[in-house]
Steps between C-alpha positions, in 0.01 A plus 500: 500500500483209741443759769206662317343157414531391858365826639204483270428131597524580870265810471254279318499253795450774751226664297699828416464426130279259306625156390445595141724808544778288652475247216528783249799657664676156522444451132748783414843344471846612401420428134249792511761752606690738281829480666697781323216727589495377854873576539472844348207589723678355807796728441270792496302396810812366685332164555337225275184445688270789392565426133456134567174560661376716226615262231310222675186709536511596138442136406200459724134630444320766700475367854794280568731756339436715818572218740872425416755576787188595717623660824863390455806718448805470266728378778269223590512368162878537445592365846270202467664423152841538657396265774409237251830543314705488822317191617558317170868619488562399862367150402741485215795606715404233768546230221836644412599518865400132543727410203799672650431366850456130372833515326677665790354237733643223282837657499520562865407129565745374228795690624431498884825319548705648204778671673628835377677812636274746679597856432472830695613841364579307177766282662499144631368481854383150621378192319131470408288295256368612162145409656558724795623768265167492326278440801472877596372586152241219531383631841467847364291371209283315739431816691437702189260231378294564812530874457389475132186296591416766775567790258283338239211489737555858604481628141213277394243745628190654344483875471147660503462801722402781249632847464631589850509156648166514674284304248247767517399457135474125533232511756439263800575202274866584476626232743296246323616625162870460604423150636334384176761663275788349694330160485457529117853628439684270738600771738465582867267761632562782746290748672777769513610702188855464382517772230795659685597206720774339270674280760377189331637598168833613651539176694446298179783696349726470790443130496629506141807673631569222744446230232736646244747584773526126597558401139756785454696367803477144342625643172783698664630184663472309171721776334753502784524131524530442130816718472787339328699492819220329697301311243264326760174548310406599151189572302371254243732424208412545133630580168608868513302559819634802667763530229718808424532652161884519535599267775418132391560352840232698679175357641353789685230448778236672286190392706658615825599822331142568379353415838729756659422769253127459509496473881695823537221691311213369730613651817508867368168450333348384820638788706291740286180347628578629848362824368159338441472460882461877544180536290299798641154511624265264312670484151855526372632797309762338283633233734261241366654518156833379635341152516399503134868549395698282749272203588502337162885542475552352855276201443640429148848524631434285801335230269808511272739474788325193645487340157869547456581376865303179432692440163828579667447243778372237260822518302743568786821290482676423828874414506557298819856453383561874508340538826711237661817647331429849617486379865879462472554840357695748726684206665181356657458795727130462470537275796650771727197549705478127563864504607440787744198328653692188557755706710254733656390253784865477625631838419189723491373661181724803490833321528372232267405765252846667521683170439285396202526858353876482522494133342291649206769747429752224503297289262478780246873595530641152532255279323469265795177323597269651755545229758881502460512878538283504812714226664811706416347816657398294820855369535652839425293664770546212751131418520416143599198421275424311182277618212250282304420623157200302370406441142266754360220240491536460875457864569155580352305584804120518430530495123308179469208607725499847331431334170231276656333795664494706179353213300245421771388865509442520129326158484271595805191546298546177318536310821848361471850558356509416128 
């Protein structure tokens, strides 16, 4: 109805209809409609606009009753309505993204120096920090925030091009009508029809896929690192939070599990929208209806995922004790690369790799320390070199600057790191 009111107002300004007719049309509101009858008729017609226009006209006297929806087409009204909803939804998602990003920024800064095991292929690799572990997710979110802003602009566009996209029934005032309506509704205008050009809608949905994907990766790491054998982070505690009906000790990562479950649904839903890109000629033949089914689900799920992610981060418990303890797991072999690099200058990388590889086997079979095992290997092979095995906190590379860069990227619009 916002579309019909804005169209009438713009047509009054441009002299297509009288001001009195426009005011009369705008006086018909949602309260005047028989919604059950509207939906029954919509099912028969296939779309709700024809029965909507007829119900509006039925509440008007002779004259303005023939000026409702003047020169427009069903898809103009429905696409403009969808543009309004997508714009408002995108703004709500932006607020949720901000909440997640702000909490991530705080955690990255707080734990920029909190040393923990870095893991590749599910196994300990080299030391990192918890801040550096989170920094890539923050950087992803920063990029997706920009994508969301761009996608919001791309979908916030008026549609008013008439039956075949040529605006023939709207007359020479069509460009000015679009401009006035866009201004009235808070949308952008365009001089090219987009009845069958759905790239903006698809991009919005794809941006949702990226947003929930980042949250799902965060959630997956929470589940993995909260395993009993690792215990480095945990969701918020609470009475019976994540409890089992039969195992009293359980505190399951319920938020993380919910995030993963909801995120997994978004991708397949979004993939169906690729079919909307193949709309034929000047109007869809079934492809348009895909949007009606999947867009609400995609947007609702994305909002729910972001809400859950913000709650998860707000209550996240970090065990620095477990992180330090886990660095010593596997006989301290997490420092193997550091040991290899300390030998590589004198021996070359390949020989240094072979010596430390053999030493790692010895550590696992004999229970010796890494430094001791490497020195034994050097002596056994008659190699005149010494190994330096630094502390984990001394082998963090760019972890600190990575955290700083991620936080700076997020805070860029605010003009400084918070």
